[in-house]
TIDREN-807264 format. One line per field, with one value per atom (N, C-alpha, C): residue number from 1; atom name; x, y, z. Coordinates in steps of 0.1 Angstrom, whole numbers, plus 5000, padded with zeros to 4 digits. Layout:
<selos>
mifi NUM,...;
nugu CA,...;
x X,...;
y Y,...;
z Z,...;
</selos>
This chain:
<selos>
mifi 1,1,1,2,2,2,3,3,3,4,4,4,5,5,5,6,6,6,7,7,7,8,8,8,9,9,9,10,10,10,11,11,11,12,12,12,13,13,13,14,14,14,15,15,15,16,16,16,17,17,17,18,18,18,19,19,19,20,20,20,21,21,21,22,22,22,23,23,23,24,24,24,25,25,25,26,26,26,27,27,27,28,28,28,29,29,29,30,30,30,31,31,31,32,32,32,33,33,33,34,34,34,35,35,35,36,36,36,37,37,37,38,38,38,39,39,39,40,40,40,41,41,41,42,42,42,43,43,43,44,44,44,45,45,45,46,46,46,47,47,47,48,48,48,49,49,49,50,50,50,51,51,51,52,52,52,53,53,53,54,54,54,55,55,55,56,56,56,57,57,57,58,58,58,59,59,59,60,60,60,61,61,61,62,62,62,63,63,63,64,64,64,65,65,65,66,66,66,67,67,67,68,68,68,69,69,69,70,70,70,71,71,71,72,72,72,73,73,73,74,74,74,75,75,75,76,76,76,77,77,77,78,78,78,79,79,79,80,80,80,81,81,81,82,82,82,83,83,83,84,84,84,85,85,85,86,86,86,87,87,87,88,88,88,89,89,89,90,90,90,91,91,91,92,92,92;
nugu N,CA,C,N,CA,C,N,CA,C,N,CA,C,N,CA,C,N,CA,C,N,CA,C,N,CA,C,N,CA,C,N,CA,C,N,CA,C,N,CA,C,N,CA,C,N,CA,C,N,CA,C,N,CA,C,N,CA,C,N,CA,C,N,CA,C,N,CA,C,N,CA,C,N,CA,C,N,CA,C,N,CA,C,N,CA,C,N,CA,C,N,CA,C,N,CA,C,N,CA,C,N,CA,C,N,CA,C,N,CA,C,N,CA,C,N,CA,C,N,CA,C,N,CA,C,N,CA,C,N,CA,C,N,CA,C,N,CA,C,N,CA,C,N,CA,C,N,CA,C,N,CA,C,N,CA,C,N,CA,C,N,CA,C,N,CA,C,N,CA,C,N,CA,C,N,CA,C,N,CA,C,N,CA,C,N,CA,C,N,CA,C,N,CA,C,N,CA,C,N,CA,C,N,CA,C,N,CA,C,N,CA,C,N,CA,C,N,CA,C,N,CA,C,N,CA,C,N,CA,C,N,CA,C,N,CA,C,N,CA,C,N,CA,C,N,CA,C,N,CA,C,N,CA,C,N,CA,C,N,CA,C,N,CA,C,N,CA,C,N,CA,C,N,CA,C,N,CA,C,N,CA,C,N,CA,C,N,CA,C,N,CA,C,N,CA,C,N,CA,C,N,CA,C,N,CA,C,N,CA,C,N,CA,C,N,CA,C,N,CA,C;
x 9079,9084,9064,9053,9043,9037,9041,9037,9050,9060,9070,9060,9055,9046,9034,9028,9016,9021,9033,9033,9045,9045,9052,9035,9026,9014,9011,9006,9007,9011,9022,9032,9031,9028,9023,9012,9002,8988,8989,9000,8999,9003,9013,9017,9013,9001,8989,8999,9003,9010,9003,8989,8976,8980,8981,8987,8995,9011,9016,9013,9005,8996,8987,8979,8975,8984,8987,8997,9002,9010,9022,9007,8996,8992,8980,8979,8973,8988,9000,9011,9012,9007,9008,8998,8986,8974,8979,8981,8986,8993,9008,9013,9006,9002,8993,8978,8970,8956,8948,8955,8952,8960,8959,8973,8956,8955,8944,8949,8958,8963,8961,8962,8962,8951,8941,8925,8918,8925,8921,8927,8939,8941,8932,8930,8927,8914,8905,8890,8893,8900,8899,8904,8910,8913,8898,8890,8882,8873,8870,8865,8867,8882,8879,8876,8881,8874,8862,8852,8836,8833,8839,8836,8828,8819,8812,8812,8811,8807,8820,8829,8842,8851,8853,8854,8847,8832,8825,8834,8833,8841,8853,8864,8880,8877,8870,8868,8860,8851,8848,8856,8864,8873,8886,8889,8899,8897,8879,8874,8871,8870,8872,8882,8895,8909,8915,8910,8916,8898,8890,8882,8885,8893,8898,8907,8914,8918,8906,8906,8896,8902,8889,8892,8880,8888,8881,8881,8873,8879,8882,8882,8885,8875,8867,8857,8860,8873,8873,8874,8869,8861,8849,8851,8837,8823,8828,8820,8818,8807,8804,8796,8800,8799,8784,8768,8763,8767,8767,8774,8765,8752,8736,8736,8737,8731,8742,8755,8764,8766,8762,8766,8768,8777,8781,8774,8778,8772,8776,8772,8778,8771,8776,8774,8762,8754,8741,8748;
y 6098,6089,6084,6096,6086,6079,6074,6063,6054,6055,6044,6041,6045,6041,6026,6038,6028,6018,6015,6006,5995,6002,5991,5981,5991,5987,5977,5980,5964,5961,5955,5944,5939,5945,5939,5933,5940,5933,5921,5923,5904,5898,5898,5892,5887,5895,5893,5899,5907,5916,5925,5925,5936,5945,5946,5958,5966,5963,5967,5976,5963,5974,5983,5982,5992,6007,6005,6017,6024,6013,6019,6026,6023,6027,6042,6041,6054,6068,6064,6072,6077,6072,6073,6085,6080,6089,6098,6102,6114,6122,6120,6129,6132,6120,6127,6120,6127,6115,6111,6116,6108,6100,6086,6080,6068,6063,6048,6038,6036,6019,6018,6028,6034,6028,6038,6038,6023,6017,6005,5995,5994,5988,5989,5999,6000,5995,5999,5987,5979,5972,5958,5951,5958,5954,5956,5965,5967,5958,5954,5942,5929,5929,5915,5907,5928,5927,5929,5932,5930,5945,5949,5968,5971,5964,5970,5984,5989,6006,6016,6012,6013,6013,5999,5994,5999,6000,6009,6021,6027,6046,6042,6034,6036,6027,6018,6014,6023,6030,6044,6056,6056,6066,6062,6051,6045,6043,6040,6040,6056,6064,6081,6090,6081,6086,6086,6069,6062,6055,6059,6050,6038,6041,6032,6018,6019,6009,5999,5987,5980,5974,5978,5972,5964,5949,5940,5938,5928,5921,5905,5893,5880,5875,5867,5857,5853,5856,5857,5868,5881,5889,5889,5896,5896,5902,5916,5922,5922,5917,5919,5931,5932,5944,5943,5948,5945,5956,5948,5961,5969,5958,5968,5978,5978,5990,5998,5993,5996,5997,5991,5990,5977,5981,5972,5966,5952,5942,5935,5927,5918,5908,5890,5879,5876,5873,5863,5847;
z 0651,0669,0671,0667,0673,0667,0653,0640,0649,0654,0657,0670,0677,0688,0684,0674,0670,0661,0654,0647,0657,0671,0676,0687,0685,0693,0685,0673,0667,0666,0665,0666,0676,0688,0706,0706,0697,0696,0690,0675,0667,0677,0685,0696,0708,0705,0719,0731,0735,0743,0746,0752,0750,0755,0769,0782,0769,0767,0761,0745,0736,0726,0736,0743,0748,0748,0757,0762,0752,0743,0728,0723,0718,0712,0714,0730,0736,0738,0738,0736,0723,0716,0702,0695,0707,0699,0711,0722,0727,0722,0711,0701,0690,0686,0670,0674,0674,0675,0662,0653,0639,0634,0641,0636,0635,0623,0623,0631,0626,0631,0645,0652,0670,0673,0665,0668,0661,0657,0648,0661,0665,0678,0688,0691,0706,0705,0691,0685,0692,0685,0686,0699,0705,0720,0726,0731,0733,0728,0715,0711,0718,0717,0727,0740,0745,0760,0763,0753,0752,0752,0751,0752,0742,0735,0721,0715,0733,0725,0722,0730,0732,0717,0712,0700,0687,0684,0679,0676,0684,0685,0676,0682,0679,0665,0657,0649,0638,0642,0633,0631,0641,0636,0629,0631,0620,0605,0604,0593,0584,0595,0593,0589,0594,0591,0573,0571,0563,0555,0548,0547,0535,0527,0519,0526,0535,0541,0549,0544,0548,0565,0571,0585,0589,0598,0599,0613,0616,0632,0623,0636,0632,0643,0638,0646,0661,0662,0676,0687,0678,0687,0692,0706,0715,0709,0701,0695,0677,0672,0659,0655,0637,0629,0625,0626,0613,0606,0594,0581,0578,0579,0576,0585,0593,0604,0605,0607,0607,0623,0630,0643,0650,0666,0670,0679,0682,0693,0701,0712,0713,0704,0703,0698,0705,0698,0705,0706;
</selos>
């Protein structure tokens, strides 16, 4: 059930239903805290809102849970990653 919630949240995020995506991802993590896609989606949402610290924490957790799966954000996000420093910041 938790994975279903997480994947529904991912679909909602892709459809730009951000409130629904956030609620479904958080529900999934309450049921099972180690779901990579839910952490990833919450990181993307935080990045879109300009909350770089939260974005970094969620995306780092997604990477920790599945280091072989690429984690990327598009240019539309408000936070960028400096891969050399492994730090997140707002673009200038």
